[in-house]
C-alpha positions in Angstrom: 0.0 0.0 0.0 1.2 3.5 -0.8 2.5 5.6 2.0 0.4 8.7 2.6 3.5 10.9 3.1 3.7 13.5 0.3 7.4 13.0 -0.4 6.8 9.3 -1.0 3.8 10.1 -3.1 5.8 12.3 -5.4 8.1 9.3 -6.2 5.2 7.7 -7.9 4.9 10.5 -10.4 6.1 9.7 -13.9 8.7 12.3 -15.0 7.2 12.6 -18.5 3.5 12.8 -18.0 3.0 13.2 -14.3 0.4 10.3 -14.2 -0.3 8.7 -10.8 -0.3 5.0 -10.4 -3.1 5.1 -7.8 -5.0 7.2 -5.3 -5.7 7.0 -1.6 -9.4 7.4 -0.7 -9.2 8.9 2.8 -12.8 8.3 3.8 -14.4 11.0 5.9 -11.7 13.4 7.1 -12.1 14.5 10.7 -14.3 11.6 11.6 -11.7 8.8 11.3 -12.5 7.6 14.9 -16.2 7.4 14.1 -16.0 5.7 10.7 -16.6 2.3 12.2 -19.9 3.5 13.7 -20.9 5.4 10.5 -20.3 2.2 8.5 -23.3 0.4 10.2 -26.1 2.6 8.9 -24.3 2.6 5.5 -24.1 -1.1 5.4 -27.8 -1.5 6.6 -29.0 0.9 4.0 -27.0 -0.8 1.3 -28.4 -4.2 2.2 -32.0 -2.8 2.1 -31.2 -1.2 -1.3 -29.9 -4.4 -2.8 -32.7 -6.7 -1.5 -35.4 -4.1 -2.2 -34.4 -3.3 -5.7 -33.7 -6.9 -6.6 -37.1 -7.8 -5.2 -38.8 -5.1 -7.3 -37.0 -6.3 -10.5 -38.1 -9.9 -9.8 -41.7 -8.9 -9.3 -41.7 -6.7 -12.5 -40.1 -9.5 -14.5 -42.3 -12.4 -13.4 -45.7 -10.8 -12.6 -47.9 -10.2 -15.6 -49.9 -7.6 -13.8 -46.8 -5.4 -13.6 -46.0 -5.6 -17.3 -47.1 -2.0 -17.8 -45.3 1.3 -18.7 -45.1 2.6 -15.1 -43.4 -0.6 -13.9 -41.0 -0.7 -16.8 -39.8 2.7 -15.8 -39.6 1.5 -12.2 -37.4 -1.4 -13.3 -35.1 1.1 -15.0 -35.0 3.1 -11.8 -34.2 0.0 -9.7 -31.4 -1.1 -12.0 -29.9 2.4 -11.9 -30.1 2.6 -8.1 -28.3 -0.8 -7.9 -25.5 0.4 -10.1 -25.1 3.7 -8.2 -24.9 2.2 -4.7 -22.9 -0.8 -5.7 -20.2 1.3 -7.4 -19.5 3.3 -4.2 -20.7 1.7 -1.0 -18.6 -1.6 -1.0 -15.4 0.5 -1.4 -16.5 2.9 1.3 -17.1 -0.1 3.6 -13.7 -1.5 2.8 -12.2 1.9 3.8 -14.2 2.0 7.1 -13.7 -1.6 8.1 -10.3 -2.7 6.7 -8.6 0.6 5.8 -8.3 -0.5 2.2 -7.9 3.0 0.9 -5.9 2.5 -2.2 -7.6 2.5 -5.7 -5.8 2.4 -9.0 -5.8 5.4 -11.3 -7.8 3.5 -13.9 -10.1 2.1 -11.3 -10.8 5.5 -10.0 -11.7 6.7 -13.4 -14.0 3.8 -13.9 -15.8 4.4 -10.6 -16.1 8.1 -11.5 -17.6 7.2 -14.8 -20.2 4.8 -13.3 -21.2 7.2 -10.5 -21.8 10.2 -12.7 -23.4 8.2 -15.6 -25.9 6.5 -13.5 -26.8 9.5 -11.3 -27.5 11.3 -14.5 -29.6 8.3 -15.7 -31.5 8.2 -12.5 -32.5 11.9 -13.0 -33.6 11.0 -16.5 -35.7 8.1 -15.4 -37.4 10.2 -12.8 -38.2 12.7 -15.6 -39.6 9.9 -17.8 -41.8 8.7 -14.9 -43.2 12.2 -14.5 -44.1 12.2 -18.2 -45.7 8.8 -17.7 -47.9 10.2 -14.9 -48.8 13.2 -17.0 -50.0 11.0 -19.9 -51.8 8.6 -17.5 -53.7 11.4 -15.8 -54.3 13.9 -18.6 -54.8 11.4 -21.4 -56.0 8.2 -19.8 -57.8 6.9 -22.8 -54.7 7.1 -25.0 -52.3 5.8 -22.3 -52.1 2.2 -23.3 -51.9 2.9 -27.0 -49.4 5.7 -26.7 -46.9 4.2 -24.2 -46.1 0.9 -25.9 -43.0 -1.2 -25.1 -41.2 0.1 -28.2 -42.0 3.7 -27.3 -40.8 3.2 -23.7 -37.5 1.5 -24.9 -36.5 4.5 -27.0 -36.5 7.2 -24.3 -35.0 4.7 -21.9 -32.1 4.0 -24.2 -31.7 7.7 -25.0 -31.5 8.5 -21.3 -28.7 6.0 -20.9 -26.8 7.2 -24.0 -27.2 10.8 -22.8 -25.4 9.9 -19.6 -22.7 7.9 -21.3 -21.9 10.5 -24.0 -21.9 13.4 -21.6 -19.8 11.7 -18.9 -17.1 10.2 -21.2 -15.4 13.7 -21.6 -15.1 13.8 -17.7 -12.9 10.7 -17.8 -10.9 11.9 -20.8 -10.3 15.3 -19.3 -9.4 13.9 -15.9 -7.1 11.2 -17.3 -5.0 13.7 -19.2 -4.4 16.1 -16.3 -0.9 16.3 -14.8 -1.0 15.3 -11.1 1.6 16.7 -8.7 -0.4 17.6 -5.6 -0.3 14.2 -4.0 -2.6 11.3 -4.4 -4.9 11.6 -1.3 -8.6 12.1 -2.1 -10.6 13.3 1.0 -13.6 11.3 0.0 -15.1 7.8 0.1 -15.3 7.5 -3.7 -13.8 9.1 -6.8 -15.8 12.2 -7.6 -14.8 14.2 -10.7 -13.8 17.5 -8.9 -12.2 15.7 -6.0 -9.8 14.1 -8.4 -9.3 17.1 -10.6 -8.3 19.3 -7.6 -5.2 17.1 -7.2 -3.9 18.3 -10.5 -1.3 21.0 -10.9 -2.7 21.8 -14.3 -5.5 24.1 -15.4 -8.8 22.6 -14.4 -11.0 25.5 -15.7 -12.3 23.3 -18.5 -13.3 20.6 -16.0 -15.1 23.1 -13.8 -17.0 24.7 -16.7 -17.8 21.4 -18.3 -19.0 19.9 -15.0 -21.4 22.8 -14.5 -22.6 22.6 -18.1 -23.4 18.9 -17.7 -25.2 19.5 -14.4 -27.4 22.1 -16.2 -28.0 20.0 -19.2 -29.0 16.9 -17.3 -30.4 18.2 -14.0 -31.8 21.5 -15.3 -33.6 19.9 -18.2 -35.0 17.0 -16.2 -36.2 19.3 -13.4 -37.9 21.6 -15.9 -39.7 18.6 -17.5 -40.8 17.3 -14.1 -42.0 20.8 -13.1 -44.0 21.2 -16.3 -45.5 17.7 -16.1 -46.7 18.2 -12.5 -48.0 21.6 -13.3 -50.2 20.1 -16.0 -51.1 17.2 -13.6 -52.1 19.6 -10.9 -54.3 21.6 -13.3 -56.0 18.3 -14.3 -56.5 17.2 -10.7 -57.9 20.6 -9.6 -60.4 20.5 -12.5 -62.0 17.3 -11.2 -65.4 17.9 -9.5 -65.1 15.1 -6.9 -62.8 15.4 -4.0 -62.5 11.6 -3.8 -61.5 11.5 -7.5 -58.9 14.2 -6.9 -57.4 12.3 -4.0 -57.4 9.0 -5.9 -55.8 10.5 -9.0 -53.1 12.4 -7.1 -52.3 9.4 -4.9 -51.0 7.6 -8.0 -48.2 10.2 -8.0 -47.3 10.0 -4.3 -44.5 7.4 -4.7 -43.0 9.3 -7.6 -43.0 12.6 -5.7 -41.2 10.9 -2.8 -38.6 9.5 -5.1 -38.0 13.0 -6.5 -37.6 14.4 -3.0 -35.2 11.6 -2.0 -33.1 12.1 -5.1 -33.0 15.9 -5.5 -32.9 17.1 -1.9 -29.4 15.9 -1.1 -28.2 17.0 -4.5 -29.5 20.5 -4.0 -28.0 20.7 -0.6 -24.6 19.5 -1.9 -24.7 21.9 -4.9 -25.6 25.1 -3.0 -23.5 24.3 0.1 -20.4 23.9 -2.0 -21.0 27.2 -3.7 -22.5 29.4 -1.0 -21.6 27.6 2.2 -18.0 28.7 2.2 -16.1 27.3 5.1 -19.1 27.3 7.5 -19.9 23.7 6.6 -17.2 21.1 7.4 -15.8 18.8 4.7 -17.1 15.8 6.6 -20.6 17.0 6.2 -20.2 17.4 2.5 -18.9 13.9 2.1 -21.6 12.3 4.3 -24.3 14.2 2.2 -22.6 13.1 -1.0 -22.9 9.5 0.1 -26.5 10.0 1.2 -27.2 11.5 -2.2 -26.2 8.1 -3.7 -27.5 5.8 -1.1 -30.8 7.3 0.1 -32.8 7.0 -3.1 -31.6 3.4 -3.7 -32.7 2.5 -0.2 -36.1 4.4 0.0 -37.4 4.0 -3.6 -38.3 0.2 -3.3 -39.8 0.8 0.2 -41.9 3.7 -0.9 -43.2 2.0 -4.1 -43.8 -1.2 -2.2 -45.9 0.6 0.4 -47.7 3.1 -1.9 -48.4 0.9 -4.9 -51.3 -1.5 -4.5 -50.3 -3.8 -7.4 -46.9 -4.3 -5.9 -48.3 -4.9 -2.4 -50.8 -7.5 -3.8 -48.0 -9.3 -5.6 -45.8 -9.4 -2.4 -48.8 -10.6 -0.3 -49.6 -13.3 -2.9 -46.0 -14.6 -3.0 -45.4 -14.5 0.7 -48.7 -16.2 1.5 -47.9 -19.0 -1.0 -50.8 -18.3 -3.3 -50.6 -19.0 -7.0 -49.2 -16.3 -9.1 -51.1 -14.6 -11.9 -49.6 -16.7 -14.6 -50.9 -19.8 -12.9 -54.3 -18.3 -12.3 -54.6 -17.3 -15.9 -54.2 -20.9 -17.1 
């Protein structure tokens, strides 16, 4: 393992291109003595995320009643959540439990690529689910004919490609930076700017491109979600029956919770970095960054399992040993 001392770190620098062999992920600076205790909620949430999202994927795959557009989008969200938390939390737990802090330079770039790609994809899937709710509530008679499997596949693939194509320049820009400020990253995973700040080169392009991608992905998706729910709210308010309004709007409850879980930590992290100055300790930033990746993955399957009647019915039928829909239809 690489020594943390700066003089020894400099020996790893290649004299021609100043490329590091590896980085040291330092966990949560300032809370080293508490990292063992912090690891327990992280581990518990990760276990719930894996079990919950795998369970949702199983139900959506094998239950005929869930072969509908909303649940196809939910399957995309579950897959995305699994990739996000699995690309960061196992390494964080290795840091907390075993002090395995070293990560290769290429491994760091791969982790950075997956984290940013799938967080962008999660935002895109939430936007697609908002559009799904808009069509279901505002155009219910055209819902089944408009949102077919082929129609759903195209925006899903586009969301994935959008994330990949926009994040690839991150890795390219970061890979070609010269590194001479040590190899210690004060974080639990390889974040783009955390890595770029170790460079002794000009990272202005990285900063500008990072903000541009955040606006292109987050700004566009939030705009579409806002417009969709504005139209949904107008449609709900126009209903004459209070029961009908409550029933229609209740179909959006789980999705609204997913939006809150995903965007609240992101907004806090974004604004605290830019306007919090030195009033917020770095350890708080890092904990929130981990919550931003872990909380949606943990809570989404719970919320959809509790709030969605079709999923509850499938779970009850399976746990009670009843025959599934496929068997009942024969």
